[in-house]
KETORLO-905117 format. One record per residue (C-alpha): residue number from 1; residue in one letter; x, y, z. Coordinates in steps of 0.2 Angstrom, whole numbers. Layout:
BEGIN
NUM|A|X|Y|Z
...
END
This chain:
BEGIN
1|M|-9|-31|69
2|F|-21|-17|66
3|A|-10|-5|75
4|A|5|-10|64
5|V|-5|-7|48
6|V|-11|10|54
7|R|8|15|58
8|F|13|9|41
9|L|0|19|31
10|P|9|36|32
11|L|24|28|22
12|I|12|23|8
13|T|3|40|8
14|G|20|50|10
15|A|27|41|-5
16|H|12|44|-15
17|E|12|63|-11
18|A|30|63|-17
19|G|25|55|-34
20|Q|33|39|-29
21|L|29|21|-24
22|P|35|15|-7
23|E|49|3|-8
24|G|44|-15|-9
25|A|27|-12|-18
26|S|23|-24|-32
27|P|10|-22|-46
28|A|-6|-32|-42
29|D|-14|-31|-59
30|S|-9|-28|-77
31|W|-14|-10|-77
32|G|-1|-4|-65
33|D|-12|7|-54
34|L|-15|-7|-41
35|Y|-1|-12|-29
36|D|2|-24|-15
37|L|14|-20|-1
38|P|19|-31|14
39|V|18|-23|31
40|P|36|-24|39
41|G|35|-36|54
42|A|17|-41|52
43|P|9|-55|41
44|V|-2|-42|33
45|L|-3|-36|14
46|V|-10|-19|10
47|E|-17|-16|-7
48|F|-19|1|-14
49|F|-24|10|-29
50|T|-14|25|-36
51|G|-23|29|-52
52|D|-28|47|-46
53|T|-14|59|-43
54|D|-24|68|-30
55|A|-30|53|-20
56|L|-24|36|-14
57|T|-36|22|-10
58|I|-33|8|1
59|T|-43|-6|-7
60|R|-39|-21|4
61|I|-29|-26|19
62|T|-26|-45|19
63|W|-21|-55|34
64|M|-8|-68|28
65|A|-7|-80|43
END
């Protein structure tokens, strides 16, 4: 599963660099800077913070099974 997450992270970072959110991202808090995103094909949820335009922070990776 860790390999699936590592392969998926460029999708998140690429979207952030383009000033967008990756498809399927859902707000994880009321402020709108923290998002959850399921990893396709894996029971894993990646949480990331986008409040800084120059940086992206992966705040949590949760195993759902």
